[in-house]
C-alpha positions, -999 to 999 in steps of 0.1 A, spaced: -726 -26 -505 -749 -52 -490 -757 -57 -453 -773 -89 -438 -776 -105 -404 -761 -138 -394 -766 -161 -365 -751 -152 -331 -720 -170 -319 -711 -177 -282 -677 -177 -265 -664 -177 -230 -640 -149 -238 -639 -124 -267 -606 -105 -271 -609 -73 -291 -577 -65 -310 -549 -86 -325 -519 -64 -316 -494 -71 -289 -520 -68 -261 -546 -92 -277 -521 -117 -289 -503 -119 -255 -536 -123 -237 -547 -151 -261 -514 -170 -253 -518 -166 -215 -555 -177 -218 -545 -209 -237 -517 -215 -212 -536 -210 -180 -573 -213 -188 -574 -239 -216 -610 -249 -207 -623 -215 -219 -633 -209 -255 -623 -177 -271 -619 -157 -303 -601 -125 -313 -619 -99 -332 -596 -77 -353 -609 -47 -372 -581 -48 -397 -570 -73 -423 -540 -86 -404 -524 -89 -369 -501 -62 -356 -521 -31 -347 -497 -2 -349 -472 -23 -369 -498 -30 -395 -513 5 -397 -482 27 -397 -462 28 -430 -440 59 -427 -403 56 -437 -381 38 -411 -409 31 -386 -394 13 -357 -399 6 -320 -391 31 -294 -384 3 -268 -360 -26 -270 -374 -57 -285 -359 -79 -258 -386 -65 -234 -411 -53 -261 -412 -89 -274 -432 -116 -258 -417 -134 -227 -430 -167 -241 -413 -162 -275 -380 -143 -270 -367 -119 -295 -336 -135 -310 -324 -108 -334 -293 -89 -324 -307 -54 -329 -325 -42 -298 -344 -15 -317 -362 -30 -347 -380 -16 -377 -417 -22 -383 -416 -49 -410 -394 -71 -388 -417 -66 -358 -447 -75 -379 -430 -107 -391 -422 -115 -355 -458 -110 -345 -471 -132 -374 -446 -160 -366 -456 -158 -329 -493 -161 -337 -487 -191 -360 -463 -209 -336 -488 -206 -307 -518 -217 -327 -535 -184 -322 -539 -176 -359 -570 -199 -362 -588 -180 -334 -586 -146 -351 -616 -132 -371 -601 -105 -393 -621 -75 -406 -644 -78 -376 -650 -44 -360 -668 -41 -327 -692 -12 -328 -710 -15 -295 -713 -39 -265 -740 -43 -239 -740 -62 -206 -771 -82 -197 -776 -87 -160 -803 -112 -167 -779 -136 -186 -745 -124 -172 -732 -120 -207 -719 -93 -230 -735 -89 -264 -711 -74 -290 -725 -58 -321 -699 -64 -349 -696 -54 -385 -676 -79 -405 -663 -79 -440 -658 -50 -464 -630 -69 -482 -628 -77 -518 -666 -83 -522 -674 -51 -503 -702 -69 -484 -706 -59 -448 -722 -83 -425 -739 -72 -393 -737 -97 -365 -738 -101 -328 -717 -123 -304 -724 -132 -268 -695 -137 -245 -692 -142 -207 -660 -121 -206 -645 -94 -228 -609 -82 -229 -601 -50 -247 -567 -51 -263 -574 -20 -284 -544 1 -275 -547 38 -266 -550 58 -298 -575 65 -325 -568 45 -356 -592 66 -377 -582 102 -368 -548 117 -360 -543 143 -333 -554 176 -346 -523 197 -354 -531 233 -345 -509 250 -370 -520 285 -382 -524 286 -420 -516 250 -427 -546 247 -450 -531 273 -473 -499 253 -480 -498 242 -516 -474 213 -512 -482 179 -496 -491 178 -459 -487 144 -445 -494 128 -411 -473 98 -404 -503 78 -393 -517 79 -428 -485 79 -449 -493 79 -487 -476 49 -503 -469 69 -535 -454 99 -518 -421 107 -536 -399 130 -516 -368 125 -537 -349 158 -541 -375 176 -521 -371 199 -491 -391 183 -462 -400 199 -429 -411 175 -401 -430 193 -374 -425 176 -341 -398 164 -318 -409 130 -306 -399 94 -316 -416 97 -350 -397 128 -360 -364 114 -347 -370 83 -368 -381 102 -400 -350 124 -402 -324 96 -408 -349 75 -428 -357 102 -453 -324 120 -455 -309 97 -481 -335 107 -507 -346 142 -497 -327 173 -507 -328 184 -471 -350 175 -441 -356 198 -412 -371 189 -378 -391 219 -366 -399 217 -329 -416 240 -305 -395 226 -277 -369 198 -278 -370 162 -265 -342 141 -250 -326 121 -278 -303 92 -267 -281 71 -290 -281 33 -284 -256 8 -298 -270 -13 -326 -252 -43 -311 -246 -41 -274 -213 -57 -264 -227 -72 -232 -254 -89 -252 -228 -101 -276 -207 -116 -248 -237 -134 -233 -245 -150 -266 -209 -160 -271 -203 -175 -236 -237 -189 -225 -261 -215 -239 -287 -198 -262 -317 -202 -239 -299 -189 -208 -283 -160 -229 -318 -149 -240 -331 -149 -205 -301 -130 -192 -303 -104 -220 -340 -98 -214 -335 -95 -176 -307 -70 -181 -328 -48 -204 -357 -49 -180 -334 -39 -151 -316 -13 -171 -349 5 -180 -362 3 -145 -329 17 -130 -327 45 -155 -363 55 -150 -358 54 -112 -326 74 -114 -343 100 -135 -371 104 -110 -350 104 -79 -321 124 -92 -335 144 -121 -307 170 -121 -280 144 -123 -298 124 -150 -304 156 -170 -267 166 -168 -256 131 -180 -280 129 -209 -272 164 -221 -235 157 -219 -239 125 -239 -259 145 -265 -233 172 -268 -207 145 -278 -229 135 -307 -236 169 -322 -217 183 -351 -200 217 -350 -225 245 -357 -255 229 -340 -260 243 -305 -273 225 -275 -294 255 -267 -322 258 -277 -323 227 -299 -314 199 -274 -322 213 -239 -357 202 -230 -378 223 -205 -387 192 -185 -368 165 -166 -360 131 -181 -389 107 -182 -415 134 -176 -421 126 -212 -410 96 -233 -373 97 -244 -363 92 -280 -338 65 -288 -319 62 -320 -300 30 -328 -264 36 -338 -269 73 -333 -284 75 -368 -303 107 -360 -271 125 -351 -253 109 -381 -276 126 -405 -271 159 -388 -233 155 -390 -236 147 -427 -254 179 -433 -285 162 -448 -307 173 -419 -310 201 -395 -331 212 -365 -350 244 -360 -366 254 -327 -394 280 -325 -431 288 -326 -449 288 -360 -464 322 -367 -480 312 -399 -479 288 -428 -484 303 -463 -486 288 -497 -449 280 -498 -434 291 -465 -433 284 -428 -428 316 -409 -416 315 -373 -422 341 -346 -385 346 -346 -386 359 -382 -369 327 -396 -385 312 -427 -385 277 -440 -394 268 -476 -406 232 -477 -420 212 -506 -435 187 -481 -447 192 -445 -449 162 -422 -470 168 -391 -455 144 -366 -474 161 -337 -486 130 -318 -515 106 -316 -551 112 -307 -559 91 -276 -589 69 -277 -596 40 -253 -618 9 -259 -613 13 -296 -642 38 -298 -667 11 -288 -700 22 -273 -703 4 -240 -736 0 -221 -750 -18 -191 -785 -32 -195 -790 -6 -222 -776 23 -202 -747 40 -218 -714 42 -198 -685 66 -202 -651 51 -195 -637 84 -182 -663 84 -154 -651 51 -141 -623 43 -117 -598 17 -128 -593 -13 -105 -557 -26 -105 -552 -11 -140 -573 -39 -157 -610 -35 -148 -634 -5 -148 -657 4 -119 -692 -10 -122 -684 -29 -154 -688 -67 -149 -665 -93 -166 -648 -66 -187 -610 -63 -187 -587 -39 -205 -550 -40 -212 -526 -11 -213 -488 -11 -211 -462 11 -196 -451 45 -209 -418 46 -191 -409 10 -200 -418 -15 -227 -455 -17 -235 -456 -55 -235 -442 -58 -199 -474 -40 -187 -498 -60 -208 -483 -93 -198 -485 -84 -161 -522 -75 -168 -528 -108 -187 -514 -129 -159 -536 -111 -133 -567 -115 -155 -560 -152 -160 -558 -156 -122 -592 -139 -118 -607 -162 -145 -593 -193 -127 -611 -182 -95 -643 -176 -114 -643 -210 -132 -631 -229 -101 -657 -215 -77 -686 -212 -101 -690 -174 -102 -711 -158 -129 -696 -124 -128 -671 -101 -110 -675 -63 -109 -653 -37 -93 -671 -14 -68 -659 15 -47 -669 12 -11 -689 39 5 -659 49 26 -637 51 -6 -663 72 -24 -660 99 2 -622 98 8 -606 89 -26 -585 116 -43 -578 114 -80 -542 109 -93 -528 112 -129 -536 81 -150 -501 83 -167 -468 94 -152 -459 116 -182 -470 151 -194 -466 149 -232 -490 172 -251 -511 144 -265 -515 130 -229 -524 164 -215 -550 169 -242 -565 135 -234 -571 139 -197 -609 136 -203 -604 103 -221 -586 81 -196 -603 63 -167 -599 77 -132 -573 64 -107 -571 74 -70 -551 71 -39 -569 41 -25 -549 8 -27 -569 -11 -53 -575 20 -75 -540 32 -78 -523 40 -111 -500 14 -127 -466 10 -109 -436 -8 -124 -432 -43 -138 -418 -62 -109 -444 -48 -85 -473 -54 -109 -461 -89 -117 -459 -98 -79 -494 -82 -76 -507 -104 -104 -493 -136 -88 -500 -129 -51 -518 -96 -46 -552 -90 -31 -580 -98 -56 -609 -96 -32 -610 -60 -20 -629 -38 -44 -644 -67 -63 -679 -80 -60 -681 -117 -68 -715 -131 -77 -729 -165 -86 
């Protein structure tokens, strides 16, 4: 495998990542800052991020596509929850339609980036290639601004599953993030360890071929059935012009998600009672609500699991799948033994135990050669990091569609870039005032307490109780903030 150096390239903006975040930012940049040159650096061979990487059976969104899709290219399919290949097709079509495809440099992985105060530019060190010819090219690019659309999890390593004895199991042990294309589970007994959206998706997707599939959970999650074709959406399409129907459907789903999340936080006991009652109506005789479907936490303290058409419950009713709740005592060569004394005898174990959180794509960031740790920095308005000039990052919501959050961020960033170019600034950098340094109190970065989030507390940036350094709020508030909010306080503007 050869390595050589090539000539530097210069851009006004470099976007890292060609998933939903990076693509949406590219569109907003073209729309609102057309005078700025840009490129997208994508470490993989195609667009899509999650939807390109994950290949496990039945992979689908855990948010509706009317809000998870781009506002500038509405989702027109009738199914609100869509499978991965359909989402990937949507992304590829969106990129081509917007003319973003010719701005993407595939197989370009950013290794490190350093800010130069002397030139007011970022230098990104990139490895490119590694395709069919296996040649890897080392190169650097200089850019005035960088936007990180790298998501929030590690593409290279899964979350470590702390399962005693798992290494002694003689059958296949599979993590959904690295699903083997040649895995044959036909006629096999499968145990999926986990209770989140991935496990809830895998059960109905694998039940048709597997002899039996069991979801083994330490504690349950909320599982909510959604109609595959909502009657209100159907009526809107029937009675209204197509463009108006799409806007109305999108608005309704945004409002529904906001109202449900608000209800769950304001009236958690009522929300819990309603969800558990709806769940009880879906369960077959013989499967008990306790302990299998009674979470220890209130709704939206962790993400909820949605199943279109109630397919998760359908496979339980058909007897093709089952649920076990308990703590694993030990895994042996052929058995999973629980502390309760129950034993499971799988041929295949799937560890759907969550994702390993990683921000900035694992890129080493430095300022004038001095290394900077992202977790040591406060986050300004959820899009910039304390003391880091001309650097933006994009992260979505965890209690609503991801894309709503990244679009609010993109519109705020484009507003900042307009001010920079209009008034001739060289760089902008967030700074805590002396008063804030002595009075600010830290708050949780995310409003959920899932295991993978709890284990990643030392990975996220800091947020506090001071106005410009607060955690993300909700879509309507963040969008208003992007359009009209204060963009002077906490920012140092320099020519």
